[in-house]
N, C-alpha and C positions, 0 to 999 in steps of 0.2 A: 686582657686583664679585666676582672670583675671586682668592684669595690662595694662593700656594704658597711653597715654600722659596726658589725662585730668581727668580720673577717674579710680577707682579700684572697681571691683565687687568681693565680698567675701561672704562666709557663716558665719554668726554670731549666736552664741547660746544665746537664751533668753528664760528663763522660761522652761528649758528642751526641747526647740524646736529650730530648726535651721531656720533662715530667710535669704533670699537672699537680700543683701543690696548693695548700691552703695556709694562710698566715693569719694569726690572731694578733693584731697590733697591741692590744691591751695586755696580753699575757706573754707576748713574745714567743709564741709557739708556732712552729712550722710542722705541718703534718702532710703526708702524702694522701692523695685521693685514690680511692679504689676505682677499678675499671667499671664501666657501665654494666649493669646486670639487671635482669628482670625476673622476679620470683613468680609473677603472674603469667598465666598462659593466655589470658584474655584481658582487654582493657576494663577498667572500673567504670561501669555505666550507672553509677549512683545518681549523678546529676544529669543524666541523659534525658532529653525531652523529645517526644515523638514529633515527626514532621507530617504535615498534611499532604505532602507531595512524594515523600520517599519512605521506604520501609527498610529497617536495619535487619538484614537476614543473616549476618555473620560478622564476627570480629576475631582478631588474632593479634598476638604480640610476637615479634621476631627479633632476636639479638644476632646481629651480623658483624663480623670483624672485617674491615676493609683496609687495604694497604694503600697508602699515599707516599710514594717515594720509598724511604726506608722506615717509615713509621706505620704502626698499625693502630687504627682507630676503631673504637666500638660504636656501633650504631644500633639504636633501639627503634624499631618500626612498629607503629600502631596501625593495624589494617582494619578498615571498616568497609564491609561489603554492603552496598546500598542497591535497592531496586525501586524503580519508579512505580507509584501506584497507578494502575491502568484505568480506573473507573472514569476519571475526568475525560481522558482522550477517547475512550470507547463511546461515551455518551455524546460528546460534542464533535467528534471528527469521524470515527470509524463507522458508526451506525448511519449518520447522514450520507456518507460517501457510498455505502452499500445500497441505501435506498435510491440514491440518484443513479447508481449503476443499473439497478433493476428497472428504473424508468427508462433508461437508455435502451433496454431490451424491448420494453412494452411499446416503444415508438413504432415498431414495425407492425403492430396490431391495429394502428390507426388506419381508417380507410383513406384511400387516395383522394376521394371526393371531398374530404373535410377541408383541405387546403391549409392545414396547420402543421403538417408533419415536419417541414423544413424549419419552421420557427421553433417548434418543440425541440428538435434535435440540436439546433444552435444554442438554445437556452441551457440545455443540459451540458453542452460542451463548455460554455462560459462558466457555468457553476463549478464544474470540475477544475477548470483553470484557476478559479478563485481559491478553491480548497487547496490546490497544489501550491499556490503562492503562500497561503497562510501556513501550511505545514512546513515548507522550506524556510520561511522567515524565522521559525522557532527552532530550527536545527543549525548546528555548526556548519560553516561553509568549508567543507572538506570533500576532496575527490577520492580519498583513500577508502573511506567508509561511507556508503550511501544507505540511509535507512530503508528497510524493506517496504515500509508503507509509502515512502516517496516513489519507489520503483512501481509499486502497485498503482498509485495515482497516475503516474506518467503513462503506464500502459493502458489504463482505463481512458485516459485522455486521447491516446492514439486510437483506441477502439471507437470512441465517440466521433473522432474525425472521419474514420471510415464509415461510420453510421450515417453521417451527413452526406458523404459522397454517394453511397448506395441508395440513400433515400432520393436524392436528385435523379439518379439513373432510373429508379423505379417509376418516379413521376413522369420522366421523359417517355418511358415505355407506355404508361397509362394514357397519356394525352397524345400519343402518336396517331397520325391519320391512318384510317383503315385501309386506304389504298396502297400503302407501303407494305411490301412483302415482309413477313417475319423470317429472320435467318434460321437456318437449320439447327444451329446450336441452341437457340432459344426454344425451338420446338422440342428438342431433346430434354431441355430443362423443364419445360411444362409437363411433359409426359413423366419425367422422373419425380416431379413434385405432386403428381396426380391432381392437377388443376383442371377443372371442368368449367363449362360455360353456364352452369346453372345459376351463378350469381349475376350474369348479365341480364338486363331487362329484355325479355322476349317480346316479340310482337304478337298480335292476335292470331295471325295465320300459323305461326310456329306453334302456339299453344294448341290450336285445333288439331294440327298435324300430330303432335306428340300424344295428345289424348286418345287418338285413334290407334296408336301403336300398342302392342303388347309390351310387357316388361322386358322380354328378351330382345325385341327389336329396338327398344330404347337403349339398351345396353350396347348393342352392336352399333347403333348410330353414334353413341358417345365415343366409341373407340375410334371412329373415323371422322369425328367432327374437326372442322378447321381450327387452327390455332390463331388466336387474335392477339393484339398487342396488350389488351387488358389482362388476358391470361398470362402473358409473359411478365407483366408487372406483378401480378399476384404470386407467380412462381418465384420471382426475384425476392419479394417480401418474405415468402416462406423460407427460402434458403438463407436469407440474411438473419431471420429470426432464430433459426437453428444454430447458425454460426455464432451469433451474439450470445446465446445461452451457453454454448461450449466455451467461448472466450471468457465469459464471466465466471463460470465454474472453475476453469483452469487457473485463472488469476487468484481467485479466492482461496482455492486449495493450496496454491503456491505460497500465498501470504501466510496461511495458518502453519504450513510446514516450516517455513523460514523462521517464524517467531518461536515455534515450539522447539526446534532443533538448532 
């Protein structure tokens, strides 16, 4: 029952059915109320104010009759379709994560002699972990629907972990003693990556010897040159660099496709 200053709205039972009626106590008039209806196909947005976070991209009004037991009730639904404005998240989350992911790739271009490769890779890993925590803290805790960007960040974090592992392996190869023999698998990797010893510091006798050779003999000598551990380290870096670029491109393309479709 609803009571106001001029009328009362109540449910009255008549012939084993309930009817919604209005009563005017001052005039003693009882009148039946009409069923719910809507002449508008869209909500009235006269007093609607725009939000700085959401865009209104659609609205609708639906009249639905639903049955509860033996009674039929009218329901009017006002539907508002909202879309989040992406500029804030693009500038503050997506672009920084993409830049950090690119730095994750560039880490394989650092020379092994610098001694900062592992520190650099771990710093990138921790930065991605912080971004992943920040993004997940602003999302609902649900396992049914996982945001595409959270999946992207998680996979980038996995790639960064592998980056650290292979960086350590490469540095182990680079600082390995020359007396240890290079396995055949690494020799195949060095030849496949076209790594040569020209970046190794040569001694004076080697320089004099190569200066006396013709170009063809130098080429033949390079084909049969021994494979060193430093060459294996450079071949590992080159292979990891190509793999990291492919990983980054695949993840970014997957993120764009998942958002678009």
